[in-house]
C-alpha positions as CSV (number, residue, x, y, z in Angstrom):
1,M,0.0,0.0,0.0
2,A,1.2,3.5,-1.0
3,D,0.6,4.8,2.8
4,Q,3.4,2.4,4.1
5,W,6.0,4.5,2.6
6,P,7.3,8.1,3.8
7,R,5.9,11.1,2.0
8,L,9.4,12.3,1.0
9,F,12.5,10.5,0.0
10,N,14.9,12.9,1.9
11,E,12.4,14.8,4.3
12,K,15.2,16.6,6.2
13,M,16.4,18.2,2.8
14,E,13.1,18.4,0.8
15,S,11.0,19.9,3.7
16,L,13.4,23.0,4.2
17,T,11.6,26.3,3.5
18,V,13.1,29.0,1.4
19,D,14.3,31.1,4.3
20,K,16.3,28.2,5.7
21,I,18.3,27.2,2.6
22,N,21.2,29.7,3.0
23,A,21.8,28.4,6.6
24,L,22.2,24.9,5.2
25,H,24.2,25.9,2.0
26,N,26.6,28.3,3.6
27,P,29.2,25.9,5.0
28,L,28.9,23.7,1.8
29,F,29.5,26.7,-0.4
30,L,32.6,27.9,1.4
31,K,34.1,24.4,1.3
32,Q,33.3,24.1,-2.4
33,L,34.9,27.6,-3.0
34,E,38.0,26.4,-1.4
35,H,38.0,23.3,-3.4
36,V,37.8,25.0,-6.7
37,G,40.2,27.7,-5.7
38,K,42.8,25.1,-4.8
39,N,42.2,22.4,-7.5
40,S,40.4,23.8,-10.5
41,P,42.7,25.7,-13.1
42,L,39.6,27.4,-14.7
43,Y,38.6,28.9,-11.5
44,R,41.9,30.0,-10.4
45,E,42.3,31.8,-13.7
46,K,38.7,33.3,-13.2
47,F,39.3,34.5,-9.7
48,K,42.6,36.0,-10.6
49,A,41.1,37.9,-13.6
50,A,38.3,39.2,-11.3
51,G,40.8,40.2,-8.6
52,L,39.3,37.9,-6.1
53,E,41.1,35.9,-3.2
54,I,39.1,33.1,-1.7
55,G,39.2,34.6,1.6
56,D,37.3,37.7,0.2
57,I,34.1,35.6,0.3
58,E,33.1,34.8,3.7
59,S,29.4,33.9,3.3
60,I,27.1,32.6,0.6
61,E,25.4,36.0,0.9
62,Q,28.2,37.2,-1.1
63,I,27.9,34.8,-3.9
64,D,27.0,37.5,-6.3
65,Q,30.6,38.8,-6.1
66,L,31.8,35.9,-7.9
67,P,31.9,35.9,-11.8
68,F,29.4,33.9,-13.7
69,T,30.4,30.7,-15.6
70,V,29.0,30.2,-19.0
71,K,28.9,27.1,-21.5
72,S,31.3,28.6,-23.8
73,E,33.9,28.8,-21.1
74,L,33.7,25.0,-20.7
75,R,33.9,24.3,-24.3
76,E,37.1,26.3,-24.4
77,A,38.4,24.8,-21.1
78,Q,37.8,21.2,-22.3
79,M,40.5,21.8,-25.0
80,R,43.1,21.8,-22.0
81,N,43.7,19.3,-19.4
82,A,41.9,16.3,-20.9
83,P,39.9,14.4,-19.8
84,V,37.1,16.8,-19.1
85,G,39.1,20.1,-19.2
86,A,40.7,22.9,-17.1
87,H,37.5,23.0,-15.0
88,R,38.3,19.5,-13.6
89,A,39.3,19.7,-9.9
90,V,40.3,16.1,-9.1
91,D,42.9,13.7,-10.3
92,V,42.2,11.4,-13.2
93,V,42.4,8.5,-10.9
94,D,39.4,9.7,-8.9
95,L,37.1,9.8,-12.1
96,R,34.7,7.2,-12.5
97,R,32.7,8.5,-15.5
98,V,33.1,11.0,-18.5
99,Y,30.0,11.8,-20.5
100,S,28.9,14.4,-23.1
101,S,25.8,16.6,-22.5
102,S,22.9,16.1,-24.6
103,G,23.0,19.7,-26.0
104,T,22.0,19.8,-29.7
105,T,24.1,22.7,-30.7
106,G,27.9,23.3,-31.0
107,I,30.6,21.0,-29.7
108,P,29.5,18.5,-26.9
109,T,30.3,19.6,-23.3
110,Y,32.2,16.7,-21.6
111,I,31.6,16.2,-18.0
112,G,33.4,14.1,-15.3
113,L,32.0,12.5,-12.3
114,T,33.5,10.8,-9.2
115,Q,31.7,8.0,-7.4
116,S,30.4,10.6,-5.0
117,D,29.2,12.8,-7.8
118,I,27.3,9.9,-9.4
119,L,25.6,8.8,-6.0
120,N,25.3,11.9,-4.0
121,V,24.6,14.5,-6.6
122,H,22.8,13.0,-9.5
123,A,21.3,9.7,-8.1
124,E,20.1,11.5,-5.0
125,G,18.3,14.2,-7.1
126,I,16.7,11.4,-9.3
127,A,15.6,9.6,-6.1
128,R,14.0,12.6,-4.8
129,F,12.2,13.4,-8.1
130,A,11.1,9.8,-8.7
131,W,9.7,9.6,-5.1
132,G,7.8,12.8,-5.5
133,G,6.3,11.4,-8.7
134,G,4.8,8.4,-6.9
135,I,7.5,6.0,-7.7
136,R,8.0,3.6,-4.8
137,P,10.1,0.5,-3.9
138,D,7.4,-1.7,-5.2
139,S,7.3,0.2,-8.8
140,I,8.7,-1.5,-11.7
141,V,10.0,1.4,-13.9
142,V,10.7,1.0,-17.6
143,N,13.7,3.3,-18.1
144,I,14.2,4.5,-21.7
145,P,17.7,5.9,-22.1
146,T,17.9,9.6,-23.0
147,A,21.6,10.2,-23.2
148,P,24.5,8.0,-22.1
149,F,24.8,9.8,-18.8
150,I,21.2,10.4,-18.0
151,A,20.5,6.7,-18.7
152,D,23.1,5.7,-16.2
153,T,22.3,8.0,-13.4
154,F,18.5,7.3,-13.7
155,R,19.3,3.7,-13.2
156,E,21.3,4.5,-10.2
157,G,18.7,7.0,-9.0
158,L,15.9,4.6,-9.4
159,E,17.7,1.9,-7.7
160,K,18.9,4.1,-4.8
161,M,15.3,4.8,-3.9
162,G,14.5,1.1,-4.2
163,A,12.5,0.9,-7.2
164,V,13.0,-2.0,-9.8
165,N,14.9,-0.5,-12.8
166,F,13.9,-2.1,-16.2
167,P,16.0,-0.7,-19.0
168,T,14.7,-1.5,-22.6
169,G,16.2,0.9,-24.8
170,F,14.2,2.7,-27.6
171,N,12.8,-0.6,-28.9
172,T,9.1,-0.1,-28.5
173,D,8.4,-3.8,-28.8
174,R,10.6,-4.5,-25.7
175,V,9.0,-1.5,-23.9
176,I,5.4,-3.0,-24.7
177,S,6.5,-6.5,-23.6
178,A,7.9,-5.2,-20.3
179,F,4.4,-3.8,-19.4
180,K,2.5,-6.6,-21.0
181,Y,4.4,-9.6,-19.7
182,Q,6.5,-8.3,-16.7
183,G,4.0,-6.3,-14.8
184,A,6.0,-2.9,-15.2
185,N,3.8,-0.1,-14.0
186,A,5.9,3.0,-14.5
187,L,7.8,4.8,-17.2
188,H,10.8,7.1,-17.3
189,S,11.6,8.9,-20.6
190,T,11.7,12.2,-22.3
191,V,8.5,13.9,-23.1
192,S,8.8,13.2,-26.9
193,F,8.9,9.5,-26.2
194,W,5.6,9.6,-24.3
195,S,3.7,10.6,-27.6
196,Y,5.9,8.3,-29.8
197,L,5.0,5.3,-27.5
198,L,1.4,6.1,-27.5
199,R,1.2,6.1,-31.3
200,E,3.2,2.7,-31.5
201,V,0.9,1.3,-28.9
202,E,-2.2,2.3,-30.8
203,K,-0.6,1.1,-34.2
204,A,-0.3,-2.3,-32.5
205,G,-3.8,-2.4,-31.8
206,I,-3.4,-2.3,-27.9
207,D,-5.6,-0.4,-25.6
208,P,-3.1,2.0,-23.9
209,K,-5.1,1.8,-20.7
210,K,-4.6,-1.9,-20.5
211,M,-0.7,-1.5,-20.6
212,G,-0.8,-1.0,-16.7
213,I,1.3,2.3,-16.9
214,R,0.4,4.1,-13.7
215,R,3.2,6.7,-13.3
216,I,5.1,8.6,-16.0
217,I,8.2,10.6,-15.0
218,G,10.5,12.6,-17.3
219,G,11.1,15.9,-19.0
220,A,14.1,17.4,-20.7
221,E,12.1,19.4,-23.0
222,G,10.9,22.5,-21.1
223,G,7.2,21.7,-20.5
224,T,4.6,19.0,-20.7
225,R,1.5,21.3,-20.9
226,A,1.0,20.5,-24.6
227,V,1.1,16.5,-24.1
228,R,0.0,15.9,-20.5
229,P,-3.8,15.7,-21.0
230,L,-3.6,13.3,-23.9
231,V,-1.0,11.0,-22.3
232,E,-2.6,11.0,-18.9
233,E,-6.0,10.2,-20.4
234,S,-4.8,7.7,-22.9
235,F,-2.6,5.5,-20.6
236,G,-4.8,6.3,-17.4
237,A,-1.5,7.4,-15.7
238,T,-0.2,10.2,-13.7
239,V,2.4,12.4,-15.5
240,I,5.2,14.2,-13.5
241,E,7.6,16.6,-15.0
242,G,11.2,17.3,-13.9
243,M,14.1,19.4,-15.0
244,G,17.9,19.8,-14.4
245,M,21.0,20.0,-16.3
246,G,23.9,17.6,-16.7
247,E,26.5,20.1,-15.7
248,Q,25.0,20.4,-12.1
249,S,22.5,17.6,-11.5
250,C,20.3,16.1,-14.0
251,I,17.2,16.7,-11.7
252,I,17.0,20.0,-9.8
253,W,13.3,20.6,-10.0
254,G,10.4,18.2,-9.9
255,E,6.7,18.2,-9.7
256,C,4.8,16.3,-7.1
257,V,1.6,14.2,-7.5
258,E,-0.4,16.4,-5.3
259,N,-0.1,19.6,-7.4
260,R,1.3,18.6,-10.7
261,G,0.8,21.1,-13.5
262,R,1.2,23.8,-10.9
263,G,5.0,24.2,-11.0
264,M,8.1,22.2,-10.3
265,H,9.5,22.1,-6.6
266,Y,13.2,22.8,-6.0
267,I,14.4,19.6,-4.8
268,A,18.2,19.8,-4.9
269,Q,18.7,21.3,-1.4
270,G,22.2,20.5,-0.2
271,I,23.2,19.6,-3.7
272,V,22.9,22.7,-6.0
273,H,22.3,26.2,-5.0
274,V,20.0,28.3,-7.0
275,E,19.8,32.1,-7.8
276,L,17.5,34.1,-9.9
277,I,18.9,36.9,-11.8
278,D,17.7,39.6,-14.3
279,P,19.5,38.4,-17.6
280,E,19.8,41.9,-18.9
281,T,21.3,43.6,-15.9
282,D,22.8,40.4,-14.4
283,K,21.6,41.6,-11.0
284,P,20.0,39.2,-8.5
285,V,16.2,38.9,-8.3
286,E,14.5,38.1,-4.9
287,I,13.0,34.7,-4.9
288,K,9.3,35.3,-4.2
289,E,6.1,34.5,-5.8
290,G,5.7,36.1,-9.2
291,A,9.4,36.8,-9.7
292,T,10.9,36.1,-13.2
293,G,14.4,35.6,-14.4
294,E,17.2,33.3,-15.3
295,L,18.2,30.5,-13.2
296,V,21.8,30.3,-12.0
297,Y,23.3,27.3,-10.4
298,S,26.2,26.5,-8.0
299,G,27.3,23.0,-7.2
300,L,27.8,22.5,-3.4
301,I,29.1,19.0,-3.2
302,H,30.6,18.3,-6.5
303,Q,34.0,16.9,-6.7
304,A,35.2,16.2,-10.3
305,M,33.8,19.4,-11.9
306,P,32.3,21.9,-9.6
307,L,30.7,24.9,-11.3
308,L,29.9,28.2,-9.5
309,R,27.2,30.6,-10.8
310,Y,26.7,28.6,-13.8
311,R,24.1,30.3,-16.2
312,S,21.4,27.9,-17.2
313,R,19.6,30.3,-19.8
314,D,16.3,28.9,-18.5
315,H,13.7,31.7,-18.2
316,V,11.3,30.9,-15.4
317,R,8.6,32.3,-13.1
318,V,8.4,31.6,-9.3
319,V,4.7,30.4,-8.8
320,G,4.9,29.4,-5.0
321,V,7.2,29.7,-2.0
322,E,4.9,28.0,0.6
323,T,5.0,24.7,1.8
324,C,3.1,22.2,-0.4
325,D,0.6,19.6,0.5
326,C,3.2,17.0,-0.4
327,G,5.5,18.1,2.4
328,R,8.3,20.1,0.2
329,G,9.1,23.5,1.5
330,G,11.1,25.0,-1.4
331,M,10.0,27.4,-4.1
332,R,8.1,26.1,-7.3
333,I,8.7,27.4,-10.8
334,E,7.2,27.1,-14.2
335,V,9.5,27.4,-17.3
336,L,8.7,30.3,-19.6
337,G,11.2,29.2,-22.3
338,R,14.9,29.4,-23.1
339,Y,16.7,32.7,-23.7
340,D,18.9,30.7,-26.1
341,D,15.7,30.1,-28.1
342,M,14.1,33.4,-27.8
343,L,13.3,35.2,-31.0
344,T,12.5,38.9,-31.5
345,V,9.7,39.9,-33.8
346,L,9.4,43.7,-34.1
347,G,10.8,44.2,-30.6
348,V,8.6,41.6,-29.2
349,N,10.2,38.5,-27.3
350,V,8.7,35.2,-28.6
351,Y,9.4,31.8,-27.2
352,P,8.8,28.6,-29.2
353,L,7.5,26.9,-26.1
354,A,4.7,29.7,-25.7
355,I,3.7,29.2,-29.4
356,K,3.4,25.5,-28.7
357,D,1.1,26.4,-25.6
358,V,-1.1,28.4,-27.7
359,A,-1.5,25.7,-30.4
360,S,-2.3,23.3,-27.6
361,T,-5.5,25.2,-26.9
362,F,-6.8,24.2,-30.3
363,K,-7.1,20.5,-29.5
364,P,-8.6,18.4,-31.0
365,R,-8.4,20.4,-34.1
366,L,-4.5,20.5,-33.7
367,T,-2.2,18.0,-31.9
368,G,-0.3,20.9,-30.1
369,Q,2.9,20.2,-32.1
370,I,4.6,23.0,-33.9
371,E,7.8,23.8,-35.8
372,V,9.1,27.5,-36.1
373,Q,10.9,28.0,-39.2
374,L,13.7,30.3,-39.5
375,E,15.1,31.3,-43.0
376,A,18.0,33.5,-41.9
377,P,20.6,33.5,-39.0
378,G,19.9,35.6,-35.9
379,T,17.2,36.0,-33.4
380,A,15.7,39.0,-35.0
381,V,12.8,37.8,-37.4
382,K,11.0,39.9,-39.9
383,P,7.2,39.3,-39.6
384,P,5.5,37.2,-40.3
385,L,7.0,34.4,-38.3
386,K,6.5,31.1,-40.1
387,I,5.1,28.3,-38.2
388,K,4.1,24.8,-39.0
389,A,1.2,23.3,-36.9
390,E,0.2,19.7,-37.0
391,L,-3.4,18.9,-37.5
392,G,-5.4,16.8,-34.9
393,E,-8.1,14.3,-35.2
394,E,-10.9,16.9,-35.8
395,P,-9.4,19.6,-37.7
396,G,-12.6,21.1,-39.2
397,D,-12.4,24.0,-41.9
398,L,-8.7,24.4,-42.5
399,K,-8.9,28.0,-43.7
400,E,-10.9,29.1,-40.6
401,L,-8.5,27.1,-38.3
402,K,-5.5,28.9,-39.9
403,K,-7.0,32.3,-39.3
404,L,-8.0,31.4,-35.8
405,L,-4.5,30.3,-34.7
406,E,-2.7,33.3,-36.4
407,R,-5.3,35.6,-34.6
408,E,-4.8,34.0,-31.2
409,L,-1.0,34.1,-31.6
410,R,-1.3,37.8,-32.4
411,A,-3.5,38.4,-29.6
412,R,-1.8,36.4,-26.9
413,L,1.8,36.8,-27.8
414,I,1.7,40.0,-29.9
415,F,3.3,39.1,-33.0
416,Q,2.3,38.3,-36.6
417,A,2.5,34.7,-37.6
418,E,2.1,32.9,-41.0
419,V,0.7,29.4,-40.2
420,E,1.0,26.4,-42.3
421,L,-1.2,23.4,-41.3
422,V,0.4,20.1,-42.0
423,Q,-0.8,16.4,-41.5
424,E,2.3,15.3,-39.6
425,L,5.5,16.9,-38.2
426,P,8.6,14.8,-37.6
427,Q,8.4,12.6,-34.6
428,Y,11.2,12.2,-32.0
429,Q,12.1,9.5,-29.6
430,Y,14.5,11.7,-27.7
431,K,14.0,15.4,-27.7
432,G,11.5,17.2,-29.8
433,K,12.7,20.2,-31.9
434,L,10.5,23.4,-32.0
435,I,12.9,25.3,-34.3
436,R,14.0,24.4,-37.8
437,K,16.8,26.4,-39.2
438,L,16.1,26.3,-43.0
439,Y,19.2,28.3,-43.8
440,E,21.5,25.3,-42.7
441,E,19.8,22.8,-44.8
């Protein structure tokens, strides 16, 4: 029975309220600062360039005096001191794993892990997330690999919290067999795979509700609003979204069953420190309900590749700071988009994720899947912005639908669009792509 288990995987950490986070993180931060100052060539260079001595920083309250770290620095640093790069802070003999991030642009970012990094950073975050999503020691979780690193740490995270890890790969026949013949009752994968699996199950003539899937956890694509209702209804399952980043912890945020769809909880207390900044001024933003800005992360207990004030480029809104019904005490956020994906149409900032959300309101006339088409490099786009939208099961009059969607986009997001309705957009097992750069083809 579900009530035989504790509400939270790590109640001491997850129940902490926002006002108590700095007290917990202060000694961890100071120890981490000393570690990178002594052992990371990258941070020795950064601190020297900024005119900083380690002793200048006496409290986590002074964290904004440290320089930011950005992804381009890691790409440059990895050209030196292989493996990993000049940001490695341990000897090679202490490394247990090196993986490349799942980023889709530019040179892969290579990240090293010690055994402690694997178990106490990534697996711990995953265990908290999975538990919050209703996974328990009696769950049998079909685990779809997402990237070489993520697949491994989800294995270790699920096993750490006691669940049965059932890796199948992307072979849908094996996935279906795991549920049909082995009593699997939960699924972990990226958001794109949820829709892909649903289509494959229906093609096979199987009633999705009879698959036995009761919990679905995953993320990696910046929002589940477009697919959650269909997936939950079709499988008769509860869908829970999480978010993180490989350079820090693959899970830092996670929904709970009680308030799913109302924001993701901060669940990396004692692992990753979180700041919110104004991306235009780089100044700190107070974490309170309604605040918006860019997430900035600092690893607290990382050994191999500690990163301080690492800019995520994720644009979020704080939707709550009160203790939740689930028992978690940290803030909750919703993702508005990625600054890297942001386009500007006549001075108006437009996020592809927001376009997808608008298209999703037209179900069942549309599926909610969209593709923004860019004809020239750069983020500034001359109107109209060209968008493909996938038709749903009941499209109705296409001319009317096109006009309605274009009108709604203009009303809600304040830009002019030229919509092309298509029968089907490309399907992805791993991560869906909302932007297509025609000029690169």
